[in-house]
C-alpha positions in Angstrom: 0.0 -0.2 -0.1 1.7 3.0 -1.3 -0.3 5.9 0.3 -0.8 7.1 3.8 -4.5 7.6 3.3 -4.9 4.3 2.2 -3.7 3.1 5.7 -6.7 4.8 7.3 -9.0 3.7 4.6 -7.9 0.1 5.3 -8.3 0.0 8.9 -11.8 1.7 8.4 -12.8 -1.6 6.4 -11.4 -3.7 8.9 -12.7 -2.2 12.1 -13.5 1.3 12.3 -14.2 0.9 16.2 -10.5 0.0 16.9 -8.7 2.4 18.8 -6.3 4.5 17.0 -5.3 6.4 19.9 -5.4 5.6 23.7 -4.3 7.2 26.7 -4.2 11.1 27.2 -6.6 11.3 24.5 -8.7 8.2 23.3 -10.0 8.2 19.6 -11.3 5.6 17.6 -10.2 4.9 13.7 -13.9 6.2 12.9 -13.3 9.3 15.2 -9.8 9.8 13.4 -11.6 9.6 9.9 -14.2 12.0 11.0 -11.8 14.7 12.2 -9.5 14.1 9.1 -12.5 14.5 6.9 -13.7 17.9 8.9 -10.2 19.4 8.7 -9.6 18.4 4.7 -12.7 20.2 4.0 -11.8 23.2 6.0 -8.4 23.4 4.3 -9.9 23.4 0.6 -9.9 26.3 -1.1 -6.7 27.5 0.7 -4.4 24.4 -0.3 -3.4 23.0 -3.6 -1.3 19.9 -4.3 2.6 21.0 -3.6 1.7 23.4 -1.2 3.1 23.5 2.7 0.7 23.5 5.5 2.5 24.6 8.8 1.1 22.6 12.1 1.2 24.7 15.5 0.1 21.6 17.1 1.1 20.0 20.4 -1.1 16.9 20.4 0.3 14.0 18.6 -3.4 12.9 18.1 -4.1 16.1 16.2 -0.8 16.1 14.6 -2.0 12.7 12.8 -5.3 14.3 11.8 -3.5 17.4 10.2 -0.8 15.3 8.4 -3.6 13.0 7.0 -5.7 15.9 5.9 -2.7 17.7 4.1 -1.8 14.5 2.7 -5.4 14.1 1.4 -5.0 17.4 -0.6 -1.6 16.7 -1.9 0.4 18.9 0.3 3.2 18.5 2.7 2.9 19.2 6.6 5.4 21.0 8.3 5.0 20.6 12.3 6.6 24.2 14.0 8.7 23.8 17.2 5.8 25.4 19.7 8.7 25.8 22.2 10.5 28.0 19.6 10.6 32.1 19.8 7.6 33.4 17.8 10.0 35.0 15.7 11.7 32.0 14.7 8.2 30.2 14.0 7.4 33.2 11.7 10.5 32.8 10.0 10.1 28.9 9.3 6.6 29.9 8.0 7.8 32.1 5.7 10.9 30.2 4.4 8.9 27.4 3.8 5.9 29.7 2.0 3.2 27.8 3.9 -0.2 28.7 2.7 -2.1 27.8 5.9 -1.3 27.6 9.5 -3.1 25.0 11.4 -3.5 25.9 15.2 -4.2 23.8 17.9 -7.2 25.8 20.1 -8.2 22.8 22.4 -7.4 19.4 23.5 -9.1 18.3 20.1 -9.6 21.5 18.4 -8.3 22.6 15.3 -8.5 26.0 13.7 -6.8 26.6 10.1 -5.5 30.1 9.4 -4.6 31.1 6.1 -1.4 33.1 5.7 0.1 35.5 3.1 2.9 33.8 1.1 4.2 33.7 -2.3 4.6 30.8 -4.2 8.0 28.8 -3.6 10.4 28.4 -6.3 9.6 24.6 -6.0 6.5 23.3 -6.2 7.0 20.1 -4.3 6.6 16.9 -5.9 5.1 14.2 -4.2 4.7 16.1 -1.1 5.3 14.3 2.1 6.6 16.7 5.2 9.1 18.9 6.0 10.9 19.4 9.0 13.4 22.0 9.8 16.8 21.3 11.3 19.9 23.7 12.6 21.8 25.0 9.4 25.4 25.5 8.9 24.6 29.0 7.2 23.4 30.6 10.2 19.6 29.8 9.7 17.8 26.7 9.9 17.0 24.5 6.8 14.0 22.6 6.0 13.9 19.2 4.8 11.7 17.9 2.3 10.7 14.3 2.7 8.5 13.0 0.0 5.5 10.5 0.4 7.4 7.8 -1.3 10.3 8.1 1.0 7.9 8.1 4.1 6.0 5.1 3.1 9.1 3.3 2.1 10.6 4.1 5.7 7.4 2.7 7.2 7.4 -0.4 5.3 10.8 -1.0 6.4 10.3 -0.3 10.0 7.4 -3.0 10.1 10.1 -5.2 9.4 12.9 -3.9 11.2 12.8 -3.5 14.5 9.2 -4.5 13.5 5.9 -3.7 14.8 3.3 -6.4 14.9 -0.2 -6.2 13.4 -2.1 -4.2 15.8 1.0 -2.9 17.9 1.6 0.0 19.8 4.1 3.0 20.2 4.3 5.4 22.8 3.7 9.1 21.3 6.2 11.5 23.3 8.1 13.3 20.8 7.6 16.9 19.9 5.8 17.0 16.5 9.0 19.2 15.2 11.4 16.3 16.4 11.5 13.7 13.3 11.2 11.0 15.7 7.6 11.9 15.8 6.7 10.7 12.5 7.5 7.1 13.4 5.2 7.5 16.5 2.1 9.1 14.3 2.4 6.9 11.1 3.8 3.5 12.1 0.9 2.6 14.2 -1.5 3.5 11.6 0.4 1.4 8.8 0.6 -1.7 11.3 -3.6 -1.1 12.0 -2.5 -0.5 15.7 -2.4 2.2 18.5 -0.8 5.6 19.4 -0.4 5.6 23.0 -0.8 9.3 23.9 0.9 10.8 27.0 1.0 14.1 28.9 4.1 16.2 27.4 5.3 16.0 31.3 6.4 12.4 30.6 9.4 13.9 28.8 10.8 15.0 32.1 8.5 13.3 34.8 9.6 9.7 35.4 6.1 9.5 37.1 4.1 10.1 34.3 6.0 8.3 32.0 6.2 5.0 34.2 2.4 5.3 34.4 1.7 5.5 30.8 4.0 2.5 30.3 2.4 0.5 32.9 -0.9 1.2 32.1 -1.0 0.9 28.4 2.0 -1.6 27.7 3.0 -0.1 24.7 4.9 -2.6 22.4 7.7 0.1 21.5 9.1 3.3 23.4 11.3 5.3 21.3 13.7 8.1 22.7 17.1 9.6 23.1 19.8 8.0 25.2 19.3 11.5 27.2 15.8 10.9 27.7 16.4 7.1 29.1 19.6 8.4 31.3 17.2 10.8 32.9 14.5 8.3 33.4 16.9 5.8 35.1 18.4 8.5 37.4 14.7 9.4 38.4 14.4 5.9 39.4 12.6 4.2 36.5 12.7 0.5 36.9 11.5 -0.3 33.1 9.1 -2.7 31.8 10.1 -6.5 30.8 7.7 -6.4 27.7 8.5 -3.3 26.1 11.1 -2.9 22.9 13.2 0.3 23.5 14.3 2.2 20.2 17.4 4.3 21.4 18.4 6.6 18.6 19.3 10.5 17.9 22.5 10.5 19.9 25.5 7.9 20.4 24.5 5.0 22.9 27.2 4.4 25.5 28.2 1.0 26.8 27.0 2.1 30.6 23.4 3.0 29.3 23.2 0.0 27.3 24.0 -2.3 30.3 21.2 -0.2 32.3 18.4 -0.4 29.8 19.1 -4.1 29.2 17.9 -4.8 32.7 14.8 -2.7 32.2 13.2 -4.0 28.9 12.4 -7.0 26.8 14.6 -5.8 23.6 16.9 -2.9 23.2 17.6 -1.3 19.7 20.3 1.1 18.7 18.6 3.0 15.9 20.8 5.2 13.3 19.6 7.7 10.7 19.5 11.5 10.0 16.4 13.6 9.2 17.5 13.4 5.7 17.0 9.4 5.4 13.3 9.8 7.2 14.2 9.3 10.6 16.0 5.9 11.0 18.3 4.0 8.2 19.6 1.4 10.5 18.9 -0.9 13.3 20.9 -2.8 15.6 19.3 -5.2 18.2 21.7 -5.3 21.0 22.5 -8.3 23.4 24.1 -7.8 26.8 27.5 -7.1 26.3 27.7 -6.8 22.6 29.4 -3.9 21.1 27.5 -1.2 19.9 27.3 -0.9 16.4 25.0 0.5 13.6 23.4 -2.7 12.8 21.7 -3.9 9.8 20.3 -1.5 7.0 16.7 -1.0 7.0 14.9 -2.9 4.2 15.5 -1.0 0.5 18.5 1.2 2.3 22.0 0.8 2.0 24.4 2.5 4.7 28.0 2.4 3.5 31.3 4.0 4.6 32.9 6.0 1.9 36.2 8.2 1.4 36.5 11.6 0.4 36.2 10.4 -3.4 33.1 8.6 -2.9 34.9 4.8 -3.0 33.4 2.6 -0.7 35.7 1.5 2.3 35.4 -2.2 3.2 38.8 -3.0 5.1 38.5 -3.8 8.9 39.8 -0.5 10.8 38.8 2.0 7.7 37.4 5.3 8.9 35.3 7.6 6.5 32.1 9.1 6.1 28.5 7.5 6.2 26.6 7.6 2.9 23.3 6.3 2.6 21.1 5.4 -0.5 18.0 3.7 -1.6 14.8 3.9 0.3 13.9 6.7 2.6 16.1 9.4 1.1 14.8 13.2 1.2 14.3 15.3 -1.8 16.6 17.8 -0.2 16.5 21.1 1.5 14.2 24.0 0.7 15.9 27.2 -0.9 19.3 25.2 -0.6 23.0 26.6 -1.0 24.9 24.8 -3.6 26.9 23.2 -0.7 23.8 21.7 0.8 22.7 20.5 -2.5 25.8 18.8 -3.1 25.3 16.4 -0.2 22.3 14.7 -2.1 22.9 12.8 -5.6 19.7 11.8 -7.3 19.1 10.2 -10.6 16.4 8.3 -12.1 17.6 5.1 -10.6 19.0 6.2 -7.4 19.3 8.7 -4.5 21.9 9.3 -2.2 22.9 11.4 1.0 26.3 12.1 2.3 25.4 12.3 6.3 28.6 14.3 7.5 28.8 11.4 10.3 32.1 9.8 10.8 32.2 5.6 11.2 34.9 3.1 11.6 34.4 -0.4 10.2 34.9 -3.3 12.7 36.5 -6.7 12.3 33.1 -8.2 11.7 32.4 -5.8 8.8 29.8 -3.8 11.1 30.1 0.1 11.6 30.7 2.0 14.6 29.8 5.7 14.8 32.8 8.1 15.7 31.5 11.5 15.3 31.2 14.3 12.9 33.0 16.0 10.0 31.6 19.3 10.6 30.5 21.6 13.4 27.2 19.9 13.8 26.7 18.3 17.5 23.9 16.6 19.2 22.5 18.2 22.3 19.7 16.1 23.9 19.1 14.3 20.9 18.7 17.6 18.8 20.9 18.4 16.0 22.5 21.8 16.6 24.8 23.6 13.9 27.4 25.5 16.2 27.6 27.8 13.2 23.9 29.0 13.5 24.3 29.9 17.3 27.4 31.7 16.7 25.6 33.6 13.9 22.8 34.8 16.0 25.3 35.6 19.0 27.2 37.9 16.4 24.0 39.5 15.2 23.8 41.2 18.6 25.1 45.2 18.1 27.5 44.5 21.1 29.2 41.4 19.8 31.9 41.5 17.4 33.1 37.7 17.2 31.6 34.5 18.8 32.4 30.9 19.1 30.4 28.1 20.6 31.7 24.4 21.4 30.4 21.5 22.8 31.9 20.8 26.5 32.2 17.3 27.8 31.3 15.3 24.7 32.2 12.2 26.4 29.9 12.7 29.6 26.3 12.3 28.3 25.1 13.6 31.8 27.3 17.0 31.8 27.5 17.6 28.0 26.4 21.3 27.2 27.1 24.1 24.8 29.7 26.9 26.0 29.9 30.2 24.5 32.7 32.7 24.4 32.1 36.3 22.9 34.3 39.5 22.4 32.3 42.5 22.9 32.4 46.4 22.5 31.9 46.4 26.2 28.9 47.3 28.2 26.9 44.0 27.5 26.1 41.6 30.2 25.8 38.0 29.9 22.2 38.0 31.2 21.3 40.2 28.1 23.2 37.7 25.9 21.3 35.0 27.2 17.9 36.7 26.6 19.0 37.6 22.9 19.3 34.3 22.4 16.4 32.9 23.9 14.1 35.2 22.1 15.7 33.7 18.7 16.6 30.0 19.2 14.9 26.9 20.9 16.1 25.7 24.2 18.6 23.0 22.9 20.4 25.6 21.2 21.1 27.7 24.1 24.8 27.7 25.6 24.9 26.9 29.2 27.7 29.1 30.1 29.4 32.2 28.6 32.6 33.9 28.6 33.5 37.5 27.6 37.1 37.7 26.3 39.0 40.5 24.9 40.2 37.9 22.1 39.9 34.4 21.2 42.8 32.3 20.5 43.9 31.9 16.9 46.1 29.4 14.8 48.9 30.3 12.9 46.9 30.7 9.8 44.8 33.3 11.5 41.8 31.1 12.2 39.9 30.4 15.3 41.7 27.7 17.2 38.6 25.7 18.1 40.6 22.9 19.7 42.5 25.2 22.2 39.0 27.2 23.0 37.2 24.0 23.4 39.9 22.8 25.9 39.9 25.8 27.8 36.2 26.4 28.5 36.0 22.7 29.3 38.7 23.3 32.0 36.9 26.5 33.2 39.9 28.6 32.0 40.1 32.2 31.0 40.8 32.7 27.0 42.0 36.1 27.5 
């Protein structure tokens, strides 16, 4: 079945009274269909095929309603980061040339509001969804995943790691975080159930544990940072649940702790540009952590700078993903960004910028990044975007941002150093950033310096800066 709306039609034919969602919000498949019909009717006249519809929505159930209504009209849905500053949300809506913003106005209430927008230089072909990620140019970039790639990825995930017919997944991720795509659409593809939960579950172990115990989802998907927080808060786990852990590097210590708290543990790997996940590794206790097995139809390869595949044990290179699930590219992309994608009539590839090493058994182990992109609590952060925003402050002449304590997920954080014209306080810089960037991109520590260390070539000495900031030393 190659159509998202077809998944809903199939379940309606099978059992329209079956639960599409349980938990914080309960809804049958018939109730879901009724709401999709109503919203699609409200959007008609404002949306045409190839358009983008922005979603100002917190509820995963309403996110599913809006995504299916948008799909029916041949448009792509764009989930906004509802926790981001209003100015950043407006920029994303304008950059994507969204025709409508669908606002959540109540627990199960939606209100579409048309916006004035110029037709984009695209139109999108085979529209699926758009997710904005941190960008190297100092501005976010919108990744367009076509419907074909989404359906391919859902088909693959049904097989690996696998979700049984009628299975359930805990829906806990913010819609703007691409893990939500799996939580919304995979249960529907399996004729199963989305387990909704109060957003407080993202930080409150009691709320999270109660949802898992009461509704017994087949799958809980989250970042290592989240699972680490739950364990530190006393979560004892559930022997029947499968944990899909991804978005950050999984450590041996955390894996050992999770083995004691679940039925099966999976290490998931994949960037937004490959439709959430590209590979999965079922981990046994004591087993080395690797990227595991490619999802069906997808190839995860190790390549050198010339694009040649590296197969020798010990080889280190860049991860290239091809085949099923590859995004179309970025909206309004720069030539450098476009170069990461290579699409032909017969193949689609994406260079991730991730580094990996080939083990003796042929498996791949994640090593790190090739650029200044880092992960903070599972969120992709381009350090250049944070630096660019700092340097847009009228009193800042130069800024550098580094990730501190990368080897310790419990204490890792962003640290900023700035050179100023004088007269600016750190709290003013914090406020400046908080009005423009989402929380995961905000530095925890700041240092005002008279000058920043440089290499002999005159470039910022990021290695030295990182070492000094990590040690709490003054830069100048």
